[in-house]
N, C-alpha and C positions, 0 to 999 in steps of 0.2 A: 504495499498499499503506499502509495507516494505524499511527501506531506501536505501537497497540495489539496489532497483529495480526502485524508485527516480531519483537513481545518474545515471543509466541507461540511461532511460526517461527523465530525466532532461536534458541530455545531446543533446540529439534531438532536444528540446525543445528551447534550448541556440539559435537553430541554429535561431528562427524566433526570438526571444523574443529580445536577446541580439545579436547583430550581426554588423559587419563593415557596416558604413553607405555605399548605392548601389552609390553614389559620392564620389570618392575618394580627397584626397586633393589637386591632380591636376586635377579635371574633375572641369567642366563647372557648377555652380549651378544654380538653375533655379532662375526664375524670381515671382513678385509677383501671375503674373496669374496662377501659378502652384499651391499656396497656397488656397485654397477657403474652409475655416472653414463653418462650419453650428454656427449659435450664441442660446446659450440657455441661460434659465432664471434656476435660481434655486430658489426653494422659498424661502430659509433660508433668501436670499437678501430683502426679503417682510417681515418677519415671526414679526415682529413687530407690523405692521400695522392692523392686526387680520383677513386678509381676507382669505375667504372660499376659498376651494379648486375649484370650478368655476370660482369664480370672480381670481385666480390667472390665473384660462386659461385665460379666456377674456382677461384681462389685457398682458398678455401675447402676445395675437395675434392682440389685439389691438396699440401694441407698438414697433411690427413687430419683434419679433422674430421668428426663425425657429423650436424652439422646448422646451420643456419643462422639470426642475428635480425636480418632488416634492416629498414630505416627505411621506414616508409609513402609517406613523401614521395618517395623514391628509385621505390618502385612504380609510383608516381604515373606520376615524370617517365619513366620506360622506357617502360609506356601512351601519355603524351603523345608521345612520341617515335616513338610508331607500332609499339612494341615489341608482340606478342602473347602477354597473361597464360597462356593455354593453352601456347604454347611456351615459356615461362619454368617453368611447371610442368614439362614434361617434360623441360626439362636438370634440374632439380634431380632429376627422379626417374631419371635415366638416371647422376647420380652416387651416386645413393644417400642422398642428402643433404634431411635433413627440415628443414622449419621449426618450428623450436620455438617461437619468437615472434615478435614485430615489436615495432616502439615508434613510439607514436603521439603525439600532442599534443594529443588532443579535449579541448575545454574544457568538460567531462561534469559538472563538481563547481561550477561557480562560481555565484554566487547569482544576479544578473541575468538574468530569466528568458529572455528572448531570447536572450541570449549562449548560456544553457544549451542552449535546446530546438537553437540552430544548432549547435552543441557535442556534440549526440546525432546531429544529420545526420553532422555531419563524422565521427564514431565509425564510424556506419554505413557509410559509403561506406570509410574504412580498412579496416575486415571485410571487405568483401566485394572487395576488394582482397587482402587477406590469403586468404582462401578460394579463392580463383581461381589461388594458385600454392602450394594445398596447404596452406596451416596453418589450425590449429582456434586458437590464442590471440595474444593481442594486449596488451601493456603498457598499464596505466590509472592513471598519475601524477595528482597534484593540479594538472594545468596548466592555469594560470587565477587558479590561486590558492593559487600558490608565492611570493611577493614578500613583500618584509619587511610593505607597506601594505595587504596582501589582509586580510580578514578573518578573525578564529580563525571557524572554522565548527563549530555544534555536530554531535557524532558520529553522532546519531540522523538527522538533513539528509544526514549524506554517507551513512550507511548506505540512506536513501532511494532518493539516487541514485545507487548503486551499483548499487541493486536494477534499477531503470531500465534503466542501461546494460547489466548479465547480463542482462536481460530481450530488448534487442534484437540482444544476440549472441547468444542461442538460436535466436532467430528467423533468423537468419545460419548459424549453425554454429561462431561463432566467441568463447571465451572471453574475455572482456577480467579480467586479473590486476590487482587493487589493488596499487599499486607505492607500498612506502617511499622518499619523498624526507627525506633528510639535513637539509640544509638550508631545506627548505619549512615556511611558515607552517602549513600542514596536510601530515596523514599524513607528520608528520616523525619519530614512532618507530614501530616494532616494532607495540604494543598497541592502537596508533589505526588501520594498517591491519585488524588483525584485528577485530579492537571493529567498525569497520565492514562486515566479512567476513562475520563472525559475523551481523548486526544484520539485515544485508539478507533475512533469511528466504532467500534464493536457494540452491537445491541446486549451482550451479557456483560459486559462490564461492569464492576463492581468494587467495591472497596472492606477490605479487613479492617478495622482499626479496633485497638486496645488501648484501656483508662492508660495502664504504665509505659503504654507507647508512645501514646500523644503528648502523654507529659514530661516525658524523657526528651523527645525531639524536639520539647520548644513550642507545641502548637498551643494553641486555645482550644477547649471546647466548646466554644463557642461556634466554633467553624463547621462541628458537626451539623448544625440547626439550617447549613446553605444542601444538603444531601438530602436528596429523599429517599423516605426509608428500605422504597424499593430494592435500592441499589444498595442495599447494607443487609447480609443475609445473617451472620455471624459477628456478634460483637466480645471480646473477650476481655472478661470481669477481672479484675484485680483490685489493687490500693498499693499507694506507696508511703513514705516516708518523707517528710519534710525539714528533718533534721540535720538536712549535707544536702549540698550544691547539685541540684538538678543534674549535673553532666558527673557526677561521680556513683552514680545509682548503675546496679547494674539488673539482670534478670532475676537473682539469686534476693536482691534488695524486696519482689514485689509479694505482699503479704494478701491475708483476706481481705475481701470488700469490708468495709468500715473499720477496718483496726489502724490504717492509713489515714494522711490528708487527702484521699481526694473531693473532688467534689460531685459525689457519689447522688445527691439529690440533683443536681443542676444535669447532668449529661443523662440522667434517667428521665428527667421530664422535655427533654432535648428530641431523645429519642423516642419517646410518645408521640411530641409536638408533628415529629416528621414520619410518622407514619409507620416505625418501624415495627417489623413483624415477625422478627427471626429468633436466632437462640443468642443467650447469653451464656457465652463458654466461660469456665472458671479456667484459666490457665494460670498455675503458679510455677515456681522453679523455685522454693525457697528449701534452702537446703536443713533447715533444723523440720519443714514438715514432712520431709522425704523420713527424717528419723523416728518417725512416728507410725503405727498402724497404718493401712493404707485407709481403711474401713473409717476410723475418726478424722483424716483429714476431708472425706469426701465427702461424709455426713454432715463437718465441721463449716465444709465451704458453701455447701447446697444450701446450708440453714441460713449463713452469711448474706449470699447472694438475696435469696428472699425475704431476710429480712429488710436488707440495702433496698429493694424494690416495694414493702411494705412503709417503709418510714420515708419513702419517696411522697410517698402520694397520702400520707394517714393527714396533714391537714389541710389537703385540696381538696377534698369528697370522690 
């Protein structure tokens, strides 16, 4: 897709991805009953406990989640160890669990042409795995272009590469969600991810934000209000401390929703107002949580997500 074509089709996509809220400043806002997200467990939250993929699924079901967000490398390991993907899909269905998204790290965005071509093939393999167990979405982070020595990529170039990834996903039936990575050299800010999604010119373009990553990258949460809720399928839930400089925070500093200083009430109100109808996925990489029983962590995380939603709308009716 040529850049001039991106500019033309990207303008049309902008109407659905970045749009004025349907509820204007003077219009009456909805109440808590208008916000009914699904709750999802990202397996990174219990990664340190060393559970198998089947055990993660059983745990998510037993602790009351609506869905799960597995890592593609775990799906591949399950398959390599002789597991049946159709059986895994049935197990998920029997538990009533949705595969809301999946986490992969294909190098679809990098400058090196050979590496990018291999990254696209890796992404296709990952998407085939996700599709085989009933999933329809996968994260698309800036893997391979995130380190401090990585070149700063032109956003129109990123948009072209994301468009190629989206087209590969469309042929498989799995949608890559361009992901904000706060500490990354590229796509560290919410606006960069939104720009690339809009200028991809692809109807399936969407963004995957994260409470920690939006803050860590330096973006303001008010920016979420400019995105149509239909362009957000998953939202990674966590919290962060503010007792140290933002730039020094790492993934390991993420804490349960409500245990940090993130403006969760503001964030959840914005998600409601833009019509978000997706999954809140608990994604933590806290080493202290990894030392605790996985069931305790999963139950606590779900309770704290639900409490954050309840508290956010307790005074608004």
